[in-house]
C-alpha positions in Angstrom: 303.1 169.3 379.4 299.5 169.1 380.5 297.6 171.5 382.7 294.6 170.3 384.6 292.0 171.8 386.9 291.2 169.6 389.9 288.1 170.3 392.1 287.0 168.6 395.3 283.4 169.6 396.3 282.7 168.9 400.0 279.7 169.6 402.1 281.0 172.8 403.5 284.0 173.9 401.3 285.2 173.4 397.8 289.0 173.1 397.3 290.5 173.3 393.9 293.7 173.8 392.1 295.7 173.7 388.9 298.5 171.2 388.2 301.1 171.5 385.5 302.1 167.9 385.2 302.9 167.0 388.8 303.4 170.5 390.1 300.6 172.2 391.9 300.6 175.8 390.5 298.0 177.2 392.9 295.1 176.2 395.0 292.0 177.8 396.5 289.2 177.1 399.0 285.7 178.5 398.7 282.4 177.8 400.4 280.2 175.2 398.8 276.7 176.3 397.9 274.2 173.8 396.3 272.3 176.9 394.9 275.2 178.3 392.9 274.4 178.2 389.2 276.8 177.2 386.4 277.2 180.9 385.5 278.2 181.8 389.1 280.7 178.9 389.2 282.1 180.1 385.9 282.5 183.6 387.2 284.1 182.5 390.5 286.5 180.0 388.9 287.6 182.2 386.1 288.3 185.2 388.4 290.3 183.2 390.8 292.3 181.6 387.9 293.0 185.0 386.3 294.0 186.3 389.8 296.9 183.9 389.6 297.7 184.6 386.0 296.3 181.4 384.7 294.2 181.6 381.5 291.2 179.3 381.1 292.3 178.5 377.5 295.5 176.9 378.9 293.6 174.2 380.7 293.6 170.7 379.1 291.1 169.0 381.3 289.3 169.0 384.6 288.8 166.2 387.2 286.1 166.5 389.9 285.1 164.7 393.0 281.8 165.8 394.5 279.6 164.7 397.4 276.9 167.4 396.8 274.7 166.3 393.8 273.3 169.7 392.9 276.8 171.1 392.5 277.8 168.1 390.3 275.0 169.0 387.8 276.0 172.6 387.7 279.7 171.9 387.1 279.0 169.2 384.5 276.8 171.7 382.5 279.5 174.4 382.9 282.4 172.3 381.5 280.3 170.5 378.8 278.3 173.4 377.5 280.2 176.6 378.3 283.9 175.9 378.8 283.9 173.1 376.3 286.5 171.4 378.5 287.1 167.7 378.7 286.1 166.5 382.2 286.2 163.5 384.4 283.9 163.0 387.4 285.1 160.5 390.0 282.5 157.7 390.2 281.6 154.2 389.0 283.7 153.2 386.0 286.7 155.5 386.7 290.0 153.8 387.2 291.4 154.2 390.7 293.9 151.4 391.0 292.2 150.4 394.3 290.5 147.2 395.2 287.3 148.2 397.1 286.4 145.7 399.8 283.2 147.6 400.7 279.9 148.4 399.1 281.4 150.6 396.4 278.3 152.7 395.7 278.3 153.9 399.3 281.9 155.2 399.5 282.2 158.9 399.0 284.3 160.0 396.0 286.6 162.1 398.3 287.4 159.0 400.4 288.4 157.0 397.4 290.5 159.9 396.0 292.3 160.3 399.4 293.0 156.5 399.6 294.5 156.6 396.1 296.7 159.6 396.9 297.9 158.3 400.2 298.7 154.9 398.7 300.6 156.4 395.8 302.5 158.9 397.9 303.3 157.0 401.1 302.7 153.3 400.5 302.3 150.6 403.2 299.3 150.1 405.5 297.5 153.4 406.0 294.9 155.1 408.1 293.6 158.4 406.5 292.0 160.9 408.9 290.1 163.6 407.0 289.0 166.5 409.2 286.1 168.0 407.3 282.4 168.6 408.0 282.5 165.0 409.1 285.7 163.5 410.4 286.3 160.3 408.4 288.8 157.5 408.9 289.8 155.1 406.1 291.8 151.9 406.2 293.9 151.0 403.2 296.3 148.1 402.9 299.8 148.1 401.4 298.2 146.2 398.5 295.9 149.1 397.8 292.9 147.4 399.2 290.3 149.8 400.6 288.9 148.0 403.6 286.4 150.6 404.8 286.4 153.1 407.7 284.6 155.2 410.3 282.5 158.4 410.0 282.2 160.6 413.1 280.8 164.1 413.5 283.3 166.8 412.7 284.5 169.3 415.3 282.3 172.1 413.8 279.2 169.8 413.8 279.8 169.0 417.5 280.1 172.7 418.4 277.0 173.6 416.5 275.0 170.8 418.0 275.7 171.9 421.5 274.3 175.3 420.7 271.3 174.1 418.7 270.2 171.3 421.0 270.5 173.1 424.4 268.4 176.0 425.8 271.1 178.1 427.4 274.5 177.2 425.8 275.8 179.9 423.5 277.4 179.4 420.1 281.2 179.5 420.5 284.2 179.6 418.3 286.6 176.7 418.3 289.9 177.6 420.0 292.8 175.8 421.6 292.1 175.8 425.3 295.0 176.7 427.7 293.7 174.4 430.4 291.2 171.6 430.8 288.9 172.8 433.6 286.8 175.7 432.3 286.0 178.6 434.7 282.9 179.6 432.9 280.4 178.2 430.4 282.3 179.3 427.3 285.6 177.9 428.5 283.9 174.6 429.5 282.4 174.2 426.1 285.6 174.9 424.3 287.6 172.4 426.3 284.9 169.8 425.8 284.6 170.4 422.1 288.4 170.5 421.4 289.8 167.8 423.7 286.7 165.7 423.1 287.3 165.7 419.4 291.0 165.0 419.7 290.2 162.1 422.2 287.6 160.7 419.8 290.1 160.7 416.9 292.9 159.1 419.0 290.6 156.3 420.3 289.3 155.5 416.8 292.8 155.4 415.3 294.0 153.2 418.2 291.2 150.7 417.7 291.7 150.7 413.9 295.4 149.9 414.4 294.5 147.0 416.7 292.0 145.6 414.3 293.8 146.4 411.0 297.5 147.0 411.3 299.6 148.1 414.3 302.2 149.4 411.8 299.8 151.5 409.8 300.9 155.1 409.0 298.4 157.8 409.9 297.8 160.5 407.3 296.0 163.7 408.2 294.1 165.9 405.8 291.0 168.0 405.4 290.0 171.6 406.0 290.1 171.4 409.8 293.4 169.5 409.7 295.3 172.7 409.2 294.2 173.7 412.7 294.0 170.4 414.4 296.9 168.2 413.2 299.6 169.8 415.4 297.7 168.7 418.5 297.2 165.1 417.2 300.2 163.2 418.3 298.9 160.1 416.5 299.2 161.6 413.0 302.4 160.7 411.2 302.1 162.7 408.0 300.1 165.9 407.4 299.1 166.7 403.8 296.5 169.5 403.3 296.2 168.9 399.6 295.9 165.1 399.7 292.6 165.1 397.8 293.9 167.3 395.0 296.9 165.0 394.6 294.6 162.1 394.3 292.5 163.9 391.6 295.7 164.5 389.6 296.7 160.8 389.9 293.2 159.7 388.8 293.6 161.9 385.7 296.9 160.2 384.9 295.3 156.7 385.4 292.5 157.5 383.0 294.4 159.1 380.2 293.8 156.2 377.8 
């Protein structure tokens, strides 16, 4: 029985969890900071683990996907020099079981991990929608060929851009509007941000299906998916821990 720590470092948040074989014992979500030192990461990780009754000494290995280079360096130093824990960072040379039909060096580690997880768990032609800082769309064939995808501004980026790039529009929280026609500035912004993003995603998925596979199953994941997926009638399966599952599968593929 193996116990592994899996970590996905995104631009805004870092999600991580502990698997015992195929069972996810616990998972957490913290803010990502490129300025957090290896000591700070150690303190944070260890305290959250102990809060769930998981001792660091029981971990056999760690698997990391990361799109924030400064964090990658801090975590590598932590596991190599302080925790003395075998580690695997998703990148060139790591077995994924996927055939990348794109410029491999330009595909984010998180997108590769999501593609592997979705292919392993659901099979068939797939479109993976990851609602994160950016909203990304990936096309994967039933033969596990990663064809590429689409990158769009995430819903939080859209909201922040309205505030930062205009003189009079306020910063607003993202909420589900009760109607489409706003009666004031804040209501008008919220309907535009929310329905605009849902419409963007629906149109991209529609066009990807037309170009790639009309039968493709659509998988939703990512931090914002917990809030948004129930309003996306084009999503067939919602899996908030898809990336963590992919990291676990990558660990199994690279055991030898």
